[in-house]
Backbone as a ProteinNet text record, in pm:
[ID]
protein_1_A
[PRIMARY]
MNINKIIVPLDVPTQAAAIALIDKLPEIIWWKVGLELFVSCGPQIISILKQRQKKIFLDLKFHDIPNTVAGACRSAANYGVDLLTIHATAGRVALTKAQQAVVEGAKVTGQKPPRLIAITILTSLTSRDVAFDLKIPLELPEYALQMALLAQESGLSGAVCSPQEVEQLRRVCGDNFVLVCPGVRPTWAEAGDQKRSLTPAQAIKAGADYLVIGRPITAAADPKEALERICLEIEGDSLMENG
[TERTIARY]
-1322.7	-1227.7	-1116.8	-996	-881.9	-857.6	-873.9	-858.9	-716.9	-623.7	-484.5	-466.5	-570.5	-563.6	-597	-648.1	-688.4	-575.4	-536.4	-438.1	-512.1	-500.2	-566.4	-462.6	-486.9	-391	-401.6	-286.9	-281	-269.3	-372.6	-372.6	-421.4	-340.8	-371.6	-249	-268.5	-157.6	-63.2	-100.5	-16.3	3.1	108.4	135.6	24.6	-24.8	-131.2	-256.9	-290.9	-408.6	-387.5	-263.7	-233.3	-248	-194.8	-204	-349.8	-427.1	-569.1	-641.8	-608.1	-672.1	-627.1	-499.1	-447.1	-517.2	-537.3	-602	-748.5	-813.9	-953.8	-968.8	-861.3	-869	-754.9	-755.1	-644	-632.1	-741.9	-738	-666.3	-646.5	-578.3	-428.5	-374.1	-231.2	-153.8	-210.5	-140.5	-182.8	-81.7	-105.3	-17.6	-75.4	-1.2	42.3	170.8	225.5	259.2	188.6	208.5	281.5	277.4	355.6	314.4	185.4	140.2	194.7	175.3	216.7	368.2	434.9	579.7	648.4	600.6	657.5	630.6	515.4	477.3	562.8	579.9	646.4	764.3	798.1	917.9	906.6	1020.8	1020.2	975.4	947	902.7	773.7	685.5	560.5	588.3	693.1	730	773.2	850.7	893	773	675.1	554.9	478.8	465.4	396.6	471.8	602.7	682.2	673.7	670.3	655.6	524.9	425.5	294.3	281.6	392.4	400.2	304.9	295.2	215.3	302	237.8	305.6	289.4	395.2	400.1	418	326.5	334.3	380.2	508.2	563.1	543.5	442.7	397.5	447.2	576.2	634.8	648.9	620.6	615.6	739.5	855.9	978.3	977.7	1024.2	1028.6	1137	1252.6	1364.5	1466.1	1583.5	1687.9	1737.2	1798.2	1834.7	1914.7	2019.2	2100.6	2022.4	1934.2	1856.7	1755.2	1682.4	1584	1653.7	1769.6	1844.1	1886.2	1934.4	1973.4	1856	1742.3	1622.4	1574.9	1577.7	1535	1631.1	1758.9	1859	1834.3	1804.1	1775.9	1643.7	1541.5	1411.1	1417.1	1505.4	1518.4	1566.3	1632.3	1680.3	1566.2	1448.5	1336.2	1270.7	1296.2	1233.5	1087	1047.7	908.7	886.6	761.2	727.4	703.6	643.1	619.5	669.3	724.2	778.6	745.2	709.2	667.1	763.1	766.4	840.2	755.6	762.1	688.1	757.2	680.3	735.8	792.3	734.4	779.6	917.5	977	1116.8	1208.5	1161.4	1236.6	1310.7	1351.3	1412	1539.2	1626.9	1752.7	1724.6	1635.1	1601.4	1536.2	1446.5	1380.6	1481.1	1570.5	1671.5	1763.2	1808.1	1897.2	1824.6	1697.4	1619.2	1602.5	1576.2	1561	1690.9	1802.6	1933	1957.3	1914.4	1940.6	1863.6	1739.4	1664.7	1729.6	1786.7	1856.7	1983.3	2058.7	2182.9	2155.3	2055.6	2024.5	1979.2	1895.9	1847.2	1960.2	2053	2163.8	2251.1	2270.8	2356.2	2303.9	2173	2113.8	2054.1	2071.4	2019.6	1869.2	1807	1662.4	1626.9	1502.3	1449.3	1417.9	1461.1	1433.8	1284	1240.2	1099.1	1070.8	946.6	906	882.9	962.4	951.7	847.1	747.1	640	625	584.9	581.9	440.9	429.2	304	288.8	180.8	158.8	103.1	-12	-71.1	-168.8	-168.5	-248.2	-397	-465.1	-606.3	-696.5	-641.1	-719.4	-727.2	-648.5	-645.6	-745.5	-803	-897.2	-831.8	-901.5	-852.8	-835.8	-925.7	-915.9	-789.9	-760.6	-639.1	-514.3	-513	-397.6	-379.6	-489	-481.5	-457.4	-533.8	-531.5	-430.2	-412.9	-320.9	-178.7	-167.5	-34.7	16.1	-74.1	-37.2	22.6	-28.1	18.2	-64.7	-1.3	-76.4	-145.9	-113.3	-176	-307.3	-397.3	-515.9	-471.7	-548.4	-506.4	-477	-563	-532.1	-402.9	-377.6	-254.4	-132.4	-145.1	-34.3	-2.5	-105.3	-84.1	-13.7	-55	8.8	155.6	185.7	324.5	411	356.8	431.9	455.6	355.3	371.8	476.7	473.5	572.2	712.7	725.3	854.9	908.1	819.8	859.2	901.3	824.5	856.4	989.6	1012.1	1138	1257.3	1231.7	1338.5	1365.1	1292.7	1318.1	1233.9	1134.5	1050.9	951.7	898.6	809.8	665.5	626.3	486.4	456.1	325.8	281.1	155.8	132.6	9.1	-74.8	-199.5	-287.5	-429.1	-513.1	-652.8	-718.2	-828.7	-897.4	-940.7	-963.2	-1010.7	-901.8	-776.3	-667	-613.9	-655.1	-587.9	-607.2	-722.9	-747.1	-648.6	-628.6	-535.3	-391.7	-354.2	-217.6	-192.7	-291.4	-275	-256.8	-335.8	-328.6	-192.7	-140.7	-16.8	107	104.7	223.9	237	130.5	140.3	104	96.7	48.5	150	277.8	379.5	410	342.4	361.9	259.5	305.7	216.5	139.2	7.5	-76.5	-153.7	-128.9	-192.5	-289.9	-413.2	-516.7	-570.6	-536.7	-611.8	-736.3	-810.3	-929.6	-1038.7	-1039.4	-1141.9	-1251.2	-1375.2	-1487.5	-1600.8	-1647.3	-1764.8	-1887.6	-1993.6	-2111.5	-2176.2	-2161.1	-2231.1	-2146.6	-2022.2	-1932.7	-1924.1	-1893.1	-1871.4	-1734.9	-1725.1	-1598.9	-1493.2	-1533.6	-1436.2	-1353.4	-1219.3	-1134	-1081	-1136.7	-1097.6	-1181	-1114.3	-1185.3	-1201.8	-1121.4	-1127.8	-1144.6	-1263.1	-1287.1	-1369	-1355.7	-1442.7	-1471.3	-1564.4	-1590.7	-1479.2	-1463.7	-1363.4	-1382.8	-1506.4	-1532.9	-1489.6	-1520.6	-1483	-1330.6	-1262.2	-1116.4	-1048.9	-1098.7	-1043.6	-1066.2	-1187	-1221.2	-1132.6	-1097.2	-1015.4	-868.6	-826.1	-689.4	-601.3	-657.8	-577.6	-524.7	-399.2	-342.6	-378.5	-375.1	-405.1	-496.4	-586.6	-677	-643.5	-620.9	-602.3	-738.3	-794.1	-927.8	-914.7	-934.5	-912.2	-1039	-1088.8	-1196.6	-1323.5	-1365	-1483.6	-1468.3	-1343.3	-1317.1	-1278.8	-1176	-1117.2	-1206.2	-1291.2	-1379.4	-1516.3	-1537.6	-1666.7	-1684.8	-1808.2	-1837.1	-1786.7	-1794.2	-1743.5	-1655.6	-1523	-1434.4	-1440	-1454.3	-1458.9	-1582.3	-1694.7	-1818.8	-1807.9	-1745.9	-1728.5	-1641.7	-1534.4	-1447.6	-1524.6	-1602.1	-1680.9	-1782.3	-1838.7	-1937.5	-1872.4	-1750.9	-1677.9	-1647	-1600.8	-1568.5	-1693.1	-1805.3	-1929.5	-1975	-1954.9	-1992.3	-1911.7	-1782.1	-1695.2	-1731	-1751.5	-1784.8	-1919.2	-2015.1	-2145.6	-2137.5	-2057.5	-2041.1	-1975.8	-1876.8	-1806.5	-1900	-1985.3	-2079.6	-2180.7	-2227.2	-2322.4	-2257.9	-2130.6	-2060.9	-2039.1	-2003.8	-1974.6	-2101.4	-2211.1	-2335.3	-2404.4
1021.1	914.2	913	923.8	912.8	765.2	724.6	583.3	534.3	628.6	591.3	539.5	544.8	485.4	336.1	287.7	146.8	65.4	-41.5	-136.2	-265.7	-311.1	-435.4	-547.6	-657.2	-767.2	-856.3	-892.4	-988.1	-1128.2	-1169.7	-1300.2	-1405.7	-1426.7	-1522.7	-1611.9	-1731	-1826.5	-1811.9	-1733.6	-1726	-1582	-1562.6	-1430.9	-1390.2	-1485.5	-1455.3	-1405.5	-1470.5	-1427.6	-1289.4	-1261	-1128.6	-1020.5	-1045.1	-946.7	-923.7	-1030.2	-1017.5	-927.4	-941.9	-859.5	-713.6	-692.8	-556.2	-489.1	-563.7	-507.9	-471.7	-544	-514.4	-386.3	-346.7	-231.5	-134	-73.4	15.9	139	176.9	295.6	272.1	147	116	141.6	221.4	252.9	154.4	117.8	33.5	-112.5	-199.8	-343.9	-413.5	-514.8	-592.9	-725.7	-753.1	-882.7	-959.6	-1071.8	-1150.2	-1279.7	-1367.5	-1491	-1582.1	-1600.5	-1695.1	-1658.4	-1533.2	-1491.3	-1482.8	-1432.4	-1417	-1552.6	-1649.5	-1784.6	-1847.3	-1814.6	-1871.1	-1818.3	-1686.7	-1631.6	-1541	-1521.2	-1445.8	-1298	-1230.8	-1084.1	-1033.6	-1122.3	-1075.9	-996	-1034.6	-960	-817.1	-797.6	-662.2	-579.7	-640.1	-569.9	-529.6	-618.6	-589.5	-470.8	-470.1	-359.8	-228.4	-232.5	-110.1	-56.9	-146.7	-103.9	-29	-64.3	0.5	118.8	153.6	268.6	254.9	132.8	107.2	114.8	138.8	132.9	-8.3	-54.8	-195.9	-212.1	-289	-330.7	-476.8	-499.6	-635.1	-691	-775.3	-822.2	-965	-978.1	-1110.1	-1143	-1046.8	-1070.4	-1144.9	-1088	-1152.7	-1176.4	-1293.1	-1327.5	-1433.2	-1390	-1482.6	-1416.6	-1476.6	-1417.3	-1288.3	-1197.4	-1065.7	-1067.1	-1148.9	-1147.7	-1193.6	-1288.8	-1341.7	-1239.5	-1175.9	-1076.7	-954.5	-919.7	-806.8	-837.7	-958.3	-996.5	-996.6	-1046.4	-1048.8	-907.2	-819.9	-680.7	-607.6	-636.5	-574	-612.9	-739.7	-786.3	-730	-728	-678.2	-530.3	-455.5	-312.3	-289.1	-389.7	-376.5	-372.8	-422.5	-429.1	-293.5	-198.6	-67.7	-65.4	-151.4	-151.3	-34.8	-8	109.1	76.1	-39.2	-85.6	-228.7	-260.6	-394.1	-431.3	-558.3	-597.3	-693.3	-678.9	-768	-786.3	-902.9	-923.7	-852.1	-775.6	-707.2	-806.9	-927	-1028.2	-1084.6	-1043.9	-1080.4	-1017.1	-907.5	-846.9	-720.3	-646.9	-515	-520	-616.1	-623.9	-650.6	-745.1	-777	-658.1	-588.9	-473	-363	-336.1	-231.1	-266.3	-391.5	-434	-433.9	-472.2	-473.3	-332.3	-236.4	-98.6	-46.3	-75.3	-35.8	-101.4	-226.9	-303.4	-249.9	-203.2	-152	-24.7	52.9	175.3	138.6	44	0.2	-63.3	-150.3	-219.2	-124.9	-27.6	68.5	157.3	189.7	278.3	213.6	83.4	11.2	24.4	19	23.6	160.6	257	391.7	402.1	308.6	310.3	391.3	436	493.6	379.4	385.2	273.5	254	128.9	105.5	146.2	180.5	204.7	68.4	39.5	-87.7	-74.2	-162.9	-155.8	-292.1	-288.1	-408.6	-464.1	-595.6	-663.5	-666	-608.6	-609.8	-745.2	-780.4	-911.6	-939.3	-1060.3	-1092.9	-1069.1	-1020.2	-985.7	-1109	-1225.5	-1349.1	-1399.8	-1339.8	-1385.2	-1307.7	-1376.1	-1315.6	-1297.5	-1226.2	-1211.2	-1346.8	-1439.1	-1572.6	-1644	-1632.1	-1692.9	-1640.1	-1509.3	-1445.3	-1494.6	-1505.4	-1544.2	-1693.1	-1776.8	-1920.7	-1997.4	-1958.8	-2032	-1976.2	-1844	-1781.8	-1751.2	-1757.2	-1735.5	-1596.7	-1499.3	-1361.6	-1298.9	-1246.9	-1199.4	-1064.9	-991.9	-861.8	-877.4	-782.3	-775.5	-744.6	-795.3	-783.7	-639.4	-541.4	-404.1	-350.5	-383.8	-338.5	-405.4	-532.4	-604.1	-542.3	-513.6	-451.2	-316.8	-239.9	-110.7	-128.6	-223.5	-245.3	-287	-367.1	-407.8	-288.2	-200.7	-81	12.4	28.1	114.3	56.9	-75	-139.2	-109.7	-117.6	-86.3	59.5	148	290.9	320.9	263.2	283.8	225.7	126.9	62.7	133.4	242.5	323.2	290.8	201.9	166.1	277.5	270.7	376.8	362.2	240.9	223.3	81.6	50	-80.9	-123.4	-253.1	-311.4	-352.7	-311.7	-346.4	-362	-424	-433.3	-295.9	-270.9	-142.7	-114	-220.1	-199.8	-145.4	-156.4	-101.9	31.5	71.7	183.2	316.6	337.1	465.4	485.6	382	392.4	409.4	333.4	343.6	482.8	537.8	672.3	774.4	763.1	858.8	853.2	733.2	717.1	735.7	683.7	684.5	810.8	888.8	1015.9	1007.1	1123.9	1133.4	1086.4	1082.7	1047.5	898.4	819.8	675.1	611.7	543	487	368.6	371.7	262.6	201.4	74	-0.6	-100.6	-101.4	-186.7	-287.9	-416	-522.2	-551.4	-652.3	-687.1	-583.6	-509.9	-407.7	-468.8	-454.4	-512.4	-411	-383.6	-296.9	-361.5	-284.3	-331.5	-451.8	-464.9	-570.2	-696.3	-697.5	-810.7	-903	-1029.7	-1125.9	-1102.2	-1130.4	-1108.8	-1209.9	-1331.4	-1435.5	-1471.1	-1479.7	-1515.6	-1393.9	-1276.6	-1156	-1145.3	-1145	-1149.4	-1013	-914.9	-783.8	-676	-673.2	-594.1	-468.8	-369.4	-252.7	-224.3	-135.2	-94.1	1.3	19.3	115	255.2	301	434.9	445.9	343.4	344.7	343.7	265.8	256.4	387.9	453.3	584.4	685	686.6	779.4	755.7	629.2	595.4	633.8	659.3	706.5	622.7	526.8	443.9	526.4	500.9	563.9	486.2	353.6	266.7	153.5	113.9	2.4	-109.5	-229.3	-345.4	-412.7	-407.3	-463.5	-566.1	-692.7	-799.9	-859	-964.1	-1043.7	-966	-862.2	-787.4	-728.3	-704.1	-653.4	-767.4	-842.6	-940	-1061.2	-1097.2	-1212.9	-1172.7	-1044.9	-996.9	-1036.6	-1051.6	-1081.5	-970.3	-848.1	-732	-651.2	-675.5	-606.3	-454.6	-403.9	-259	-198.8	-266.4	-220.4	-226.9	-332.7	-346.7	-234.4	-201.1	-91.4	40.1	66.2	189.3	193.8	79.5	71.6	103.7	53.8	82.7	231.7	290.2	433.3	517.7	479.3	551.7	538.6	420	397.4	489.5	500.8	585.1	732.7	772.6	912.2	949.9	858.4	884	898.6	815.3	824.4	956	997.3	1124	1243.2	1238.1	1348	1356.8	1240.7	1239.7	1297.3	1262.9	1311.4	1462.1	1511.4	1654.8	1737.8	1668.9	1741	1776
-1405.9	-1374.2	-1478.7	-1435	-1524.7	-1552.4	-1677.8	-1712.7	-1685.2	-1672.7	-1644	-1502.1	-1420.5	-1286.3	-1287.9	-1399.8	-1409.6	-1471.7	-1401.9	-1453	-1483.3	-1606.7	-1646.2	-1649.2	-1577.8	-1575.2	-1698.2	-1750.7	-1860.5	-1801.1	-1731.6	-1667.2	-1765.6	-1868.5	-1974.5	-1994.6	-2053	-2059.5	-2177.1	-2278	-2397.1	-2443.9	-2521.1	-2578.6	-2674.9	-2751.6	-2847.7	-2776.3	-2666	-2589.5	-2530.1	-2488.3	-2433.4	-2539.7	-2656.7	-2765.8	-2804.7	-2807.4	-2841.8	-2741.3	-2611.9	-2509.3	-2520.9	-2544.5	-2563.1	-2680.4	-2787.5	-2906.8	-2880.5	-2788	-2756.2	-2675	-2603.8	-2513.6	-2542.9	-2660.4	-2697.4	-2608.8	-2540.2	-2456.4	-2323.8	-2286.4	-2160.9	-2175.7	-2085.1	-2085	-1997.7	-1883.2	-1785.3	-1800.4	-1813.6	-1818.4	-1715.3	-1651.9	-1552.6	-1612.2	-1601.6	-1642.8	-1515.7	-1495.3	-1374.5	-1402.7	-1303.6	-1310	-1425.8	-1446.7	-1548.9	-1686.8	-1726.5	-1860.2	-1872	-1767.1	-1774.1	-1781	-1704.9	-1710.7	-1847.3	-1906.2	-2035.4	-2150.3	-2156.5	-2275.8	-2245.9	-2117.9	-2084.3	-2115.7	-2122.9	-2137.2	-2273.9	-2367.1	-2499.1	-2490	-2396.6	-2381.4	-2336.1	-2259	-2216.3	-2336.7	-2425.1	-2546.8	-2631.6	-2640.7	-2719.3	-2659.5	-2527.3	-2461.2	-2478.1	-2468.8	-2483.6	-2626.6	-2723.8	-2862.9	-2883.9	-2804.9	-2814.2	-2717.3	-2654.1	-2562.8	-2443.8	-2393.5	-2275	-2149.5	-2035.5	-1906.5	-1849.4	-1782.6	-1745	-1594.2	-1536.4	-1396.7	-1398.5	-1370	-1367.8	-1227	-1215.4	-1084	-1059.6	-1030	-1007.2	-858.8	-773.9	-628.7	-576.4	-598.8	-554.6	-403.4	-363.7	-221.4	-202.3	-152.7	-135	-42.4	-30.8	51.7	-14.2	62.8	10.4	-119.5	-128.8	-249.7	-372.2	-352.4	-464.5	-515	-423.7	-470.1	-528.3	-475	-531.3	-674.6	-697.8	-833.2	-928.7	-881.1	-965.3	-997.7	-898.3	-920.2	-1013.3	-1000	-1087.3	-1232.4	-1254.2	-1389.9	-1442	-1355.7	-1398.2	-1435.9	-1369.4	-1399.5	-1542.1	-1600.9	-1739.1	-1840.5	-1800.9	-1893.4	-1917.7	-1828.4	-1843.4	-1804.8	-1708.3	-1662.2	-1565.5	-1535.5	-1454.1	-1307.5	-1279.4	-1142.9	-1130.2	-1013.5	-987.8	-843.5	-819.6	-684.8	-616.4	-483.7	-395.2	-269.8	-207.7	-83.3	32.7	107.6	225	325	328.4	424.8	391.1	281.5	255.7	360.4	423	532.9	494.7	595.9	576.4	491.3	519.2	443.2	295.7	268.9	130.7	60.1	128.3	68.8	36.1	128.6	108	-8.7	-11.9	-120.5	-255.4	-253.5	-376.9	-432.9	-344.9	-388.9	-448.4	-383.6	-438.3	-574.2	-586.5	-708.2	-828.7	-808.6	-924	-977	-888	-930.4	-1006.7	-951.7	-1016.6	-1153.1	-1158.3	-1282.5	-1392.2	-1355.3	-1453.7	-1505.4	-1418	-1456	-1563.8	-1553.5	-1648.6	-1791.1	-1807.3	-1941.4	-1975.9	-1886.5	-1913	-1902	-1828.7	-1810.2	-1685.3	-1681.7	-1558.9	-1463.9	-1336.6	-1244.5	-1225.6	-1219.4	-1187.9	-1044.5	-1018	-880.1	-815.1	-714.4	-644.5	-535.1	-536	-437.7	-369.1	-243.5	-160.7	-146.7	-157.8	-127.8	24	75.2	220.1	263.1	208.4	233.6	119.6	70	-47.5	-23.4	-126.5	-112.2	-106.5	-131.6	-121.2	22.4	112.3	251.4	336.9	434.1	526.8	663.4	749.9	887.5	954.8	925.2	984	934.2	804.2	749.2	820.3	839.8	903.2	1046.5	1118.3	1259	1278.6	1206.8	1235	1150.3	1025.1	938	943.4	934.5	934.7	1075.5	1174.5	1314.3	1339.2	1266.9	1285.2	1397.4	1501.4	1618.4	1598.4	1493.4	1470.2	1394.8	1414.1	1329.2	1186.3	1089.6	949.6	906.4	934.9	892.5	953.7	1080.2	1145.8	1083	1049.6	985.7	849.3	771.1	640.3	655.5	754.7	779.3	816.5	902.2	942.9	824.2	735.3	615.3	522.8	511.6	429.1	488	619.8	685.8	672.5	680	659.7	519.2	421.8	284.3	270.9	330.2	321.6	389	505.5	577.4	501.9	416.3	339.2	207.1	182.1	63.6	-57.4	-42.2	-155.9	-189.3	-309.7	-358.5	-314.5	-276	-241.1	-198.5	-200.5	-153.6	-228.9	-225	-276.3	-156.9	-155.8	-43.6	-95	-15	-53.6	-36.4	-106.6	-92	51.5	128.9	265.6	358	318.2	399.7	347.5	227.8	161.7	235.2	294.5	362.3	477.9	557.9	669.9	620.4	517.5	465.2	407.5	339	282.3	392.9	497.1	607.2	677.6	699	774.4	687.2	566.2	480.4	395.6	382.8	311.7	164.9	103.2	-34.5	-138.6	-104.1	-203	-208.4	-127.6	-123.8	-217.6	-319.2	-421	-363.7	-379.4	-330.8	-447.3	-468.7	-577	-515.2	-563.4	-504.5	-604.5	-585.7	-652.3	-570.1	-610.5	-532	-544	-655.1	-677.4	-764.9	-721.9	-795.5	-807.4	-930.5	-944.9	-882.4	-864.7	-792.3	-858.3	-989.7	-1063.3	-1084.3	-1032.2	-1056.9	-935.9	-962.7	-855.2	-791.1	-660.8	-589.2	-626.9	-665.3	-698.2	-575.7	-592.5	-479	-404.2	-432.9	-361	-234	-119.6	8.1	74.4	33.2	99.9	-7.8	-65.1	-184.4	-154.6	-242.6	-248.4	-395.4	-420.5	-558.1	-604	-735.5	-783.9	-726.3	-720.8	-667.4	-521.3	-442.9	-301.8	-285	-368.7	-359.1	-395.6	-498.1	-537	-425.4	-371.1	-262.7	-140.4	-115.6	1.8	-14.8	-139.7	-158.8	-248.3	-323.4	-413.3	-530.3	-567.2	-686.6	-811.9	-800.3	-914.2	-870.1	-960	-935.4	-1033.2	-981.5	-1067.9	-1081.5	-1200.3	-1224.7	-1336.2	-1298.3	-1393.3	-1449.8	-1385.3	-1442.9	-1477.1	-1400	-1443.3	-1584	-1625.3	-1760.7	-1853.8	-1814.9	-1908.1	-1934.8	-1839.8	-1858.8	-1912	-1934.6	-1985	-2131.1	-2170.7	-2311.3	-2401.6	-2351.5	-2424.5	-2328.2	-2325.7	-2231.5	-2242.7	-2363.9	-2383.4	-2317.3	-2333.3	-2270.9	-2118.3	-2067.2	-1922.4	-1867.1	-1939.6	-1897.5	-1894	-1997.1	-2002.3	-1887.8	-1857	-1748.1	-1613.8	-1593.2	-1469	-1459.4	-1568.5	-1567.8	-1540.3	-1598	-1574.4	-1429.7	-1372.5	-1232.6	-1140	-1169.3	-1086.1	-1104.5	-1229.1	-1256.7	-1194.7	-1201.9	-1143	-993	-928.7	-783.4	-745.9	-828.2	-800.8	-815.1	-919.1	-940.2	-826.2	-779.1	-667.5	-542	-521.2	-400.6	-406.5	-527	-541.8	-560.8	-593.3	-616.9	-488.5
[MASK]
+++++++++++++++++++++++++++++++++++++++++++++++++++++++++++++++++++++++++++++++++++++++++++++++++++++++++++++++++++++++++++++++++++++++++++++++++++++++++++++++++++++++++++++++++++++++++++++++++++++++++++++++++++++++++++++++++++++++++++++++++++

């Protein structure tokens, strides 16, 4: 298992707590900065991660009218992050403008543009939520696929989906479309609020490029030991499959 496929979220309320977690897991290259931490301490956490030569998944899930998301993406591109998220449900015009904006924003500061990826549907939602609450007439896997295809047609680099949808998205969208899977839980961890989960080994086998694994690592008594346990679980599954 390449540890560089694991993205650990900094889902903590303060910069100090984030630094403490980073220090506990020096081998982790990819870190996710989400809404809680970014609202708490702003882009300073990005500077800290870059100083430590980490890769950054800025998961702010932009969702607004086209001009607004384009402006936000243009500004975010100045940070030099590696992955950036937008909701596919913002629509084709917003997605297209956002993709153009990350290129424009990065060019101004001489940065490499972040790979813009679309949220297909949140992993906390179930098929029942989609049908009864959101009133979406498609089955959940088909809806996720349509959102991924919309993102691909709009020029985005990839999508975020649950592990249960990744196999279909990989087959239809191809090998060059980046697929990031939250909602990944090892066999020994609780699912929490993740409703469409698979194990890390299953998600990798299905075609995920990156796994976002949070609480099984970050809430563990020993995060380093938990990370090693996850890697061993994946490697063991791979050896059994190839054996």
